[in-house]
Steps between C-alpha positions, in 0.01 A plus 500: 500500500676658201324531166600692193291772348349343193362780289607480138584846360225649282459830321376770739420868481407754764160667517610811308622282215180295516286815476701611199468159334122506547480859371708418191315179413152470353272338757427208270871433453594424861373263769499628858469209741417542869591182692369615839183379671151631409476694826826680425392569142168649608675748729692640205679390184667629186233603246444226246672231707367145476471318833654152497590401858835328543335172595312490168769628265642168380151378400393827332801581283287439190310820583814710442623589149853362463577743219450814709726645768367404844549730798449301819456647846389417854514690830876541543662300218556154649207310350529678166870413473415130529202543264725662239749216537224242460362671189845531341551129555172431320597685183399861563772694321464842665401488866580787736478504877399836649746551784346630820149394401179693550626652823780673309252594224303685768813671631572267791850371568589176326588196712826317441765524229410416142835363373530177692786360293539136598316204352433171667341330200586595144320216320816330370583281801459119501175385656660360817643845569162657427342272760773589749419865444128425543573319826695798630220738401247294695733509799529876459123539469446300818753716684336812360151396611614398847677834537198696376263301719694617803508864391171581329225632725206401281361174645371373164837558337688332787274194477540473123878538520515215755294281268716583197821430694379146571408443135849597381638194684266278298622673185855401588385138525354528150818654364719223637264237354521678165878498526509124561259446210708684239854422620680181396713487816316691773673568830340475842284789616764601753765520228257674266447773760863541604661463156249595230290754690795628700683592181189659349456745787863572586561871555131574525297742705325450830131580538604807699726612212216447256257698712753782540538514121128559440425683826127420522302690759473245781188676623339447159360152440450588132870584457605167649240302305606677179859386556381146575304492173810615312710218645232235441458619142874463442481142626200438271697628200799284596290183511340574165837550333651198671211274393570585136849350537395173661435189292426259787125478558522489880730801512274696268193411707672606822603836356151557357350425841743742665403769249130441570557528874703821465214646295262396777724677753496817290121489481469447877732793564303707249169422671652595833619830353152569359349432844740742663441761227126490570545586870 
């Protein structure tokens, strides 16, 4: 299965630049947002950082001052990149992702490159193309979870990944139903997959390519779960943005349901990470 990387470029700075920004800015004039899990936060965080886990961010944006710069970070930069993208899409004018995350802040090596370049969804595509992209993402997520389920050694994580892989198939059913609801001349599902979805993911990356890009520690369940949360959060953001472009009631309902389920996935993954952190 080939799927494109779908991170929209956002403003990033390394940890040295982030330290300088914090030093040069009055504490009341900057928001520092930690989008990790409570267990991660308790083990160490940037002084003054507000904890808003990734799975809660979209429902707690009102707690963040839109008029202040917002520095967002996580463990290695994946979740915070998506969080920064989500916030920028909701009207936050100055959002900065801290590249490398808290591990780099503590002097540990950062995971994965920070300039990812390509975009899969820019926000300007027609809705049928957006749904094709969504379908391809669900296919990619399923492939990712199946691959991780075979590799991860943590039994809880393997079980959850198997469960999530099965749910992604149901999400694809929802997406196709949304497509037929909002399209005047829908094609068959087979044609939708081969023509619409096939074009959306042409030239994409395999799960193995994606894993190689971020290089998570395969012995670390938290590293793998962190990456999974990042990908689910990107899908959540996609569905929110897509729903704003849909006029058809059924299509809007389907996208809203998909967004709710992705949020549920993020929360399940977060709870699993907290459980592992406690051990």
